[in-house]
Every structure is written in structure tokens, then in C-alpha cells.
C-alpha positions in Angstrom: 0.5 -14.9 -4.1 1.7 -12.1 -6.4 -1.9 -11.4 -7.6 -3.1 -11.0 -4.0 -0.2 -8.7 -3.3 -1.1 -6.5 -6.3 -4.7 -6.2 -5.1 -3.5 -5.4 -1.5 -1.0 -2.8 -3.0 -3.9 -1.1 -4.9 -6.2 -1.1 -1.9 -3.4 0.1 0.4 -2.7 3.0 -2.0 -6.4 3.9 -2.2 -6.7 3.8 1.6 -3.7 6.1 2.1 -5.1 8.6 -0.4 -8.6 8.4 1.3 -6.9 9.1 4.7 -4.8 12.0 3.4 -7.2 13.6 1.0 -10.7 12.8 2.4 -10.6 11.8 6.1 -7.9 14.2 7.4 -9.2 17.3 5.6 -12.7 16.6 6.9 -11.3 16.3 10.4 -9.2 19.4 10.3 -11.1 21.8 8.0 -14.7 20.7 8.6 -14.4 19.6 12.2 -15.8 16.2 11.3 -13.5 13.4 12.6 -16.0 10.6 11.9 -14.0 9.1 9.0 -10.6 9.0 10.7 -11.2 5.9 12.7 -12.6 3.6 10.0 -10.4 4.8 7.2 -7.4 4.8 9.5 -8.1 1.2 10.7 -8.6 0.0 7.1 -5.4 1.6 6.1 -3.5 0.2 9.1 -4.7 -3.4 8.3 -3.9 -3.0 4.6 -0.4 -1.6 5.4 0.4 -4.6 7.6 -0.9 -7.0 5.0 1.2 -5.2 2.3 4.4 -5.4 4.4 3.8 -9.1 5.4 3.1 -10.1 1.8 6.1 -8.1 0.5 8.3 -10.0 3.0 6.9 -13.4 1.9 7.3 -12.5 -1.8 10.8 -11.2 -1.2 11.9 -14.8 -0.3 9.5 -16.6 -2.7 10.5 -14.6 -5.8 14.1 -14.0 -4.6 13.9 -10.2 -4.8 17.0 -8.3 -4.1 17.1 -6.4 -0.8 17.1 -3.2 -2.7 13.9 -4.0 -4.5 12.3 -5.2 -1.3 13.2 -2.0 0.6 11.9 0.2 -2.3 8.7 -1.7 -2.4 8.3 -1.3 1.4 9.2 2.4 1.3 6.7 3.0 -1.6 3.9 2.2 0.9 4.7 5.3 2.8 4.4 7.7 -0.2 1.1 8.7 -1.7 0.8 6.9 -5.1 3.8 4.8 -4.3 2.0 1.5 -4.2 0.5 2.2 -7.7 4.0 2.7 -9.0 5.1 -0.6 -7.5 2.1 -2.4 -8.8 2.4 -1.2 -12.4 6.2 -0.8 -12.8 8.3 -2.8 -10.3 6.2 -5.9 -10.4 5.8 -6.2 -14.2 8.9 -8.4 -14.5 7.6 -10.8 -11.8 4.3 -11.4 -13.6 4.4 -14.6 -15.7 3.7 -14.1 -19.4 
């Protein structure tokens, strides 16, 4: 389950960056809103999957509430899920 969460975390981070730095600038600076809908939908689905998997893993791996909330908040910040994937989940990965 942790491996799936790491993949979703990476994809969610990429979708957030694509939304903020590709789709939104195209909409507002080039008057081309075509990418907002598909990128926004992908990001929304990945965000929901990220939060659901984080909640499942919170109880499965017995994360503290602080760690859980930090992992959830990281999904709202650009590059936050990359930090979670590479730093905060290192101790949960079996050797």
C-alpha cells in the first residue's frame, strides 16, 4: 500500500504543478482554457486518492496525528508531495 501511495504522491505533485504552471498560465495569459478541465479533473482525482490513501496508511502504519496532518497539508503546497515522498516516508519503507 505504501508503494501505491508513493506513486500517487508523485503523480499528485506533478498534476498540481501542471495545473499551476501550465494549464492556468495558458488560460489567463494566452486565453486558451482547454487544459484546465482535463488537468483539473486529473488533479482532483489524484488529490482524493492521496488523501484516502494517507488516511488508510495513518491507521495501518500507526502514524502520529501530526505526521498525518503534515502529509495531508503537503498536498496543498507545490512540491509538498515530493518532500513527503522522499523525506517523511523514508522511515516507513522496509529495508
